[in-house]
LODOBA-296822 format. One record per residue (C-alpha): residue in three letters; x, y, z. Coordinates in steps of 0.001 Angstrom, whole numbers. Each point is the difference from the previous one (the first is absolute). Example, Ala and Ser with C-alpha at 12.3 -4.5 7.8 and 13.67 -1.06 7.14 Angstrom:
<atoms>
<atom type="Ala" u="12300" v="-4500" w="7800"/>
<atom type="Ser" u="1370" v="3440" w="-660"/>
</atoms>
This chain:
<atoms>
<atom type="Phe" u="13333" v="-7068" w="2609"/>
<atom type="Lys" u="-1999" v="-555" w="-3180"/>
<atom type="His" u="1218" v="-3599" w="-403"/>
<atom type="Asn" u="-1027" v="-957" w="3537"/>
<atom type="Leu" u="-3332" v="1810" w="-299"/>
<atom type="Cys" u="-896" v="-1775" w="-3249"/>
<atom type="Val" u="765" v="-3398" w="1521"/>
<atom type="Phe" u="-2104" v="896" w="3031"/>
<atom type="Gln" u="-2981" v="1036" w="-2139"/>
<atom type="Leu" u="278" v="-3109" w="-2171"/>
<atom type="Gly" u="-34" v="-2159" w="3112"/>
<atom type="Phe" u="-3208" v="1556" w="1306"/>
<atom type="Phe" u="-1626" v="-206" w="-3425"/>
<atom type="Thr" u="844" v="-3703" w="-251"/>
<atom type="Tyr" u="-1368" v="-669" w="3481"/>
<atom type="Tyr" u="-3345" v="1698" w="-642"/>
<atom type="Thr" u="-269" v="-1566" w="-3453"/>
<atom type="Val" u="200" v="-3445" w="1613"/>
<atom type="Ala" u="-2196" v="979" w="2955"/>
<atom type="Met" u="-2762" v="1401" w="-2211"/>
<atom type="Gly" u="146" v="-2832" w="-2505"/>
<atom type="Gly" u="1074" v="1878" w="-3101"/>
<atom type="Val" u="551" v="3417" w="-1517"/>
<atom type="Asn" u="-885" v="2005" w="-3115"/>
<atom type="Pro" u="1368" v="3197" w="-1606"/>
<atom type="Ser" u="-2021" v="2300" w="2273"/>
<atom type="Gly" u="-733" v="-2030" w="3109"/>
<atom type="Pro" u="-1144" v="-1342" w="2285"/>
<atom type="Val" u="700" v="2603" w="2666"/>
<atom type="Pro" u="873" v="-1570" w="3394"/>
<atom type="Ile" u="-2515" v="2145" w="1894"/>
<atom type="Asp" u="317" v="-2030" w="3224"/>
<atom type="Ser" u="3770" v="334" w="240"/>
<atom type="Val" u="1411" v="1613" w="3138"/>
<atom type="Phe" u="2164" v="2155" w="-2296"/>
<atom type="Ile" u="-2597" v="1551" w="-2334"/>
<atom type="Tyr" u="-948" v="3626" w="673"/>
<atom type="Arg" u="-3699" v="134" w="903"/>
<atom type="Pro" u="-1948" v="3111" w="1027"/>
<atom type="Asp" u="-1803" v="-1952" w="2730"/>
<atom type="Lys" u="3297" v="-1106" w="1578"/>
<atom type="Arg" u="1957" v="3257" w="3"/>
<atom type="Leu" u="892" v="-407" w="3684"/>
<atom type="Glu" u="2259" v="-2883" w="-1030"/>
<atom type="Val" u="2676" v="2468" w="-1047"/>
<atom type="Trp" u="2395" v="-2541" w="-1540"/>
<atom type="Arg" u="-2421" v="-290" w="-2917"/>
<atom type="Phe" u="1022" v="3510" w="-1135"/>
<atom type="Leu" u="3383" v="-1449" w="-1013"/>
<atom type="Phe" u="-322" v="-3747" w="-451"/>
<atom type="Tyr" u="-2708" v="147" w="-2660"/>
<atom type="Met" u="2940" v="338" w="-2380"/>
<atom type="Val" u="745" v="-3737" w="188"/>
<atom type="Leu" u="-3402" v="-948" w="-1502"/>
<atom type="His" u="-1105" v="227" w="-3627"/>
<atom type="Ala" u="-3261" v="-286" w="-1931"/>
<atom type="Gly" u="1020" v="-2592" w="-2579"/>
<atom type="Trp" u="3173" v="-796" w="-1909"/>
<atom type="Leu" u="-332" v="2997" w="-2368"/>
<atom type="His" u="45" v="2403" w="2933"/>
<atom type="Leu" u="3013" v="-1792" w="1476"/>
<atom type="Leu" u="1878" v="-116" w="-3316"/>
<atom type="Phe" u="-365" v="3736" w="-628"/>
<atom type="Asn" u="1231" v="900" w="3476"/>
<atom type="Leu" u="2964" v="-2380" w="-164"/>
<atom type="Leu" u="1066" v="1325" w="-3405"/>
<atom type="Val" u="-128" v="3620" w="1115"/>
<atom type="Gln" u="1843" v="-788" w="3233"/>
<atom type="Val" u="2812" v="-1615" w="-1968"/>
<atom type="Leu" u="137" v="2212" w="-3112"/>
<atom type="Val" u="-583" v="3316" w="1776"/>
<atom type="Gly" u="1147" v="-672" w="3551"/>
<atom type="Leu" u="3258" v="-1763" w="-776"/>
<atom type="Pro" u="1589" v="2869" w="-2006"/>
<atom type="Leu" u="-935" v="2428" w="2778"/>
<atom type="Glu" u="1431" v="-2353" w="2591"/>
<atom type="Met" u="3298" v="-301" w="-1885"/>
<atom type="Val" u="433" v="3790" w="45"/>
<atom type="His" u="-1475" v="979" w="3355"/>
<atom type="Gly" u="364" v="-3162" w="2108"/>
<atom type="Ser" u="-2435" v="-2481" w="1531"/>
<atom type="Leu" u="-757" v="2008" w="3132"/>
<atom type="Arg" u="-1111" v="3151" w="-1819"/>
<atom type="Ile" u="-2155" v="-1910" w="-2495"/>
<atom type="Gly" u="-1444" v="-2120" w="2797"/>
<atom type="Val" u="-1087" v="3171" w="1782"/>
<atom type="Val" u="-1636" v="1320" w="-3186"/>
<atom type="Tyr" u="-1787" v="-3297" w="-611"/>
<atom type="Met" u="-1358" v="-398" w="3535"/>
<atom type="Ala" u="-1079" v="3654" w="76"/>
<atom type="Gly" u="-2040" v="-709" w="-3123"/>
<atom type="Val" u="-1551" v="-3119" w="1529"/>
<atom type="Leu" u="-1064" v="1941" w="3105"/>
<atom type="Ala" u="-1261" v="2939" w="-2053"/>
<atom type="Gly" u="-2030" v="-2398" w="-2144"/>
<atom type="Ser" u="-1937" v="-1428" w="2925"/>
<atom type="Leu" u="-376" v="3317" w="1844"/>
<atom type="Gly" u="-1212" v="1710" w="-3159"/>
<atom type="Thr" u="-2482" v="-2784" w="-654"/>
<atom type="Ser" u="-1303" v="201" w="3572"/>
<atom type="Val" u="-803" v="3694" w="-543"/>
<atom type="Phe" u="-1094" v="297" w="-3633"/>
<atom type="Asp" u="-1389" v="-3439" w="-902"/>
<atom type="Thr" u="-1398" v="-1138" w="3319"/>
<atom type="Glu" u="-2078" v="-3006" w="-1083"/>
<atom type="Val" u="2569" v="-2159" w="-1761"/>
<atom type="Tyr" u="2499" v="-2681" w="896"/>
<atom type="Leu" u="3640" v="378" w="-969"/>
<atom type="Val" u="2546" v="-2564" w="-1181"/>
<atom type="Gly" u="3214" v="178" w="-1980"/>
<atom type="Ala" u="3148" v="2075" w="-26"/>
<atom type="Ser" u="-1372" v="2726" w="-2264"/>
<atom type="Gly" u="733" v="2736" w="2529"/>
<atom type="Gly" u="3652" v="-1023" w="140"/>
<atom type="Val" u="211" v="-621" w="-3740"/>
<atom type="Tyr" u="-1335" v="3456" w="-844"/>
<atom type="Ala" u="2340" v="1492" w="2560"/>
<atom type="Leu" u="2866" v="-1513" w="-2007"/>
<atom type="Leu" u="-1397" v="1404" w="-3241"/>
<atom type="Ala" u="-365" v="3462" w="1498"/>
<atom type="Ala" u="3459" v="-273" w="1568"/>
<atom type="His" u="1379" v="-25" w="-3541"/>
<atom type="Leu" u="-1563" v="3429" w="-447"/>
<atom type="Ala" u="1622" v="1136" w="3235"/>
<atom type="Asn" u="3307" v="-1422" w="-1233"/>
<atom type="Val" u="-258" v="1981" w="-3239"/>
<atom type="Leu" u="-886" v="3205" w="1873"/>
<atom type="Leu" u="3002" v="-425" w="2275"/>
<atom type="Asn" u="2584" v="-1222" w="-2507"/>
<atom type="Tyr" u="-1169" v="1051" w="-3461"/>
<atom type="Asn" u="3405" v="1331" w="-1062"/>
<atom type="Asn" u="1653" v="-3327" w="825"/>
<atom type="Met" u="-2516" v="-2236" w="-1800"/>
<atom type="Glu" u="-229" v="-1270" w="-3560"/>
<atom type="Phe" u="-3431" v="-117" w="-1667"/>
<atom type="Gly" u="-1748" v="1349" w="3104"/>
<atom type="Ile" u="-3032" v="1238" w="-1942"/>
<atom type="Val" u="-322" v="-3319" w="-1842"/>
<atom type="Arg" u="-24" v="-1845" w="3318"/>
<atom type="Leu" u="-2736" v="2247" w="1347"/>
<atom type="Ile" u="-2160" v="-448" w="-3095"/>
<atom type="Gly" u="311" v="-3779" w="220"/>
<atom type="Ile" u="-936" v="-22" w="3681"/>
<atom type="Phe" u="-2932" v="2351" w="-639"/>
<atom type="Val" u="-1402" v="-2252" w="-2743"/>
<atom type="Val" u="239" v="-3159" w="2125"/>
<atom type="Ala" u="-1437" v="1678" w="3093"/>
<atom type="Ser" u="-2859" v="1662" w="-1903"/>
<atom type="Ala" u="-1052" v="-3274" w="-1614"/>
<atom type="Asp" u="3" v="-1846" w="3327"/>
<atom type="Val" u="-1877" v="2744" w="1866"/>
<atom type="Gly" u="-2563" v="144" w="-2794"/>
<atom type="Phe" u="-566" v="-3731" w="278"/>
<atom type="Ala" u="-272" v="258" w="3793"/>
<atom type="Val" u="-2619" v="2747" w="-223"/>
<atom type="Tyr" u="-1983" v="-2028" w="-2531"/>
<atom type="Asp" u="242" v="-3089" w="2212"/>
<atom type="Arg" u="-1203" v="2021" w="2992"/>
<atom type="Tyr" u="-3054" v="1667" w="-1565"/>
<atom type="Ala" u="-942" v="-1681" w="-3284"/>
<atom type="Ala" u="981" v="-3658" w="114"/>
<atom type="Glu" u="-2487" v="-2478" w="1425"/>
<atom type="Gln" u="1805" v="-2020" w="2634"/>
<atom type="Pro" u="-1207" v="-2203" w="2854"/>
<atom type="Gly" u="912" v="810" w="3593"/>
<atom type="Pro" u="1633" v="3141" w="1336"/>
<atom type="Ser" u="1685" v="2416" w="-2370"/>
<atom type="Val" u="3671" v="895" w="244"/>
<atom type="Ser" u="1079" v="3646" w="174"/>
<atom type="Tyr" u="2016" v="1943" w="-2569"/>
<atom type="Val" u="681" v="2890" w="2391"/>
<atom type="Ala" u="3132" v="-1794" w="1233"/>
<atom type="His" u="1534" v="569" w="-3448"/>
<atom type="Leu" u="-394" v="3759" w="269"/>
<atom type="Thr" u="939" v="479" w="3656"/>
<atom type="Gly" u="2903" v="-2420" w="-387"/>
<atom type="Ala" u="1280" v="2099" w="-2893"/>
<atom type="Leu" u="-268" v="3164" w="2106"/>
<atom type="Ala" u="2020" v="-1704" w="2724"/>
<atom type="Gly" u="2604" v="-1163" w="-2501"/>
<atom type="Leu" u="468" v="3512" w="-1335"/>
<atom type="Thr" u="199" v="1731" w="3374"/>
<atom type="Ile" u="2056" v="-2623" w="1837"/>
<atom type="Gly" u="2166" v="-423" w="-3091"/>
<atom type="Leu" u="855" v="3689" w="134"/>
<atom type="Leu" u="877" v="-465" w="3681"/>
<atom type="Val" u="2178" v="-3114" w="-35"/>
<atom type="Leu" u="1415" v="-546" w="-3494"/>
<atom type="Lys" u="3572" v="1094" w="-624"/>
<atom type="Asn" u="334" v="3496" w="-1444"/>
<atom type="Phe" u="3312" v="176" w="-1821"/>
<atom type="Glu" u="-155" v="3754" w="-655"/>
<atom type="Gln" u="-1997" v="1612" w="2790"/>
<atom type="Lys" u="-1089" v="3567" w="-648"/>
<atom type="Leu" u="-1844" v="2571" w="2077"/>
<atom type="His" u="-3387" v="-446" w="-1672"/>
<atom type="Glu" u="276" v="-3748" w="523"/>
<atom type="Gln" u="437" v="561" w="3744"/>
<atom type="Leu" u="-3312" v="1889" w="-46"/>
<atom type="Met" u="-1531" v="-2888" w="-1964"/>
<atom type="Trp" u="1226" v="-2376" w="2733"/>
<atom type="Trp" u="-1925" v="1896" w="2674"/>
<atom type="Val" u="-3125" v="241" w="-2154"/>
<atom type="Ala" u="94" v="-3763" w="-604"/>
<atom type="Leu" u="428" v="-672" w="3726"/>
<atom type="Gly" u="-2919" v="2256" w="844"/>
<atom type="Val" u="-2337" v="-1562" w="-2566"/>
<atom type="Tyr" u="685" v="-3582" w="1057"/>
<atom type="Ala" u="-143" v="786" w="3722"/>
<atom type="Ala" u="-3242" v="1967" w="-297"/>
<atom type="Cys" u="-1742" v="-2681" w="-2079"/>
<atom type="Thr" u="1150" v="-2813" w="2293"/>
<atom type="Ile" u="-1010" v="1772" w="3196"/>
<atom type="Phe" u="-3413" v="865" w="-1441"/>
<atom type="Ala" u="-643" v="-3602" w="-1074"/>
<atom type="Val" u="1099" v="-1410" w="3381"/>
<atom type="Leu" u="-2219" v="2429" w="1906"/>
<atom type="Phe" u="-2901" v="-764" w="-2341"/>
<atom type="Asn" u="240" v="-3684" w="918"/>
<atom type="Val" u="492" v="684" w="3705"/>
<atom type="Phe" u="-3125" v="2161" w="249"/>
<atom type="Asn" u="-2071" v="-2159" w="-2378"/>
<atom type="Pro" u="699" v="-3539" w="1242"/>
<atom type="Gly" u="-3345" v="-1510" w="-1015"/>
<atom type="Tyr" u="-931" v="-1635" w="-3285"/>
<atom type="Pro" u="-829" v="2676" w="-2637"/>
</atoms>
């Protein structure tokens, strides 16, 4: 899953690099693409998923590809492509839905929702299978450091950095991580299921379902440009 996805994203990045006549570490953003999430085109519902194939510069692309390989591949080897694919796509959808509710004026590109779902899925994996893992705490600390640094940069880029054109949201990082944690608890293999973990399963299902339904209804009843 991760190998095919990376090739797919590289292909789109190459196409838009040629089409737009060049690229730099943080842009340009292909704002006229039929795949970018835009608040003024929310009725084109495919944009809520397919924004993941676009990236704002080679630095953005490189970070996402590295995380998808270094974080996603180990998860995929343990839990299988289907389960990790579900986690990833849940994060992508949560990223765009969360942005449409909490950061209503921005455009959205990149696979950050899916990437942060993978990072948070490692937390879900540790919660489910801590007794069967080596260096579980060390893994969590490493993921926390990487994620915190990237979110901090995204927040700075959103509010402090001077940049031409539309800004790109950081909310997808946070909502994607929430999706990764909740869906991870639902679909990842639990090698030693216990009673309290069954309760955790239902809590995770309720949180993800409630957030998704709220975001969908928000967009249905607020179809106009913010």
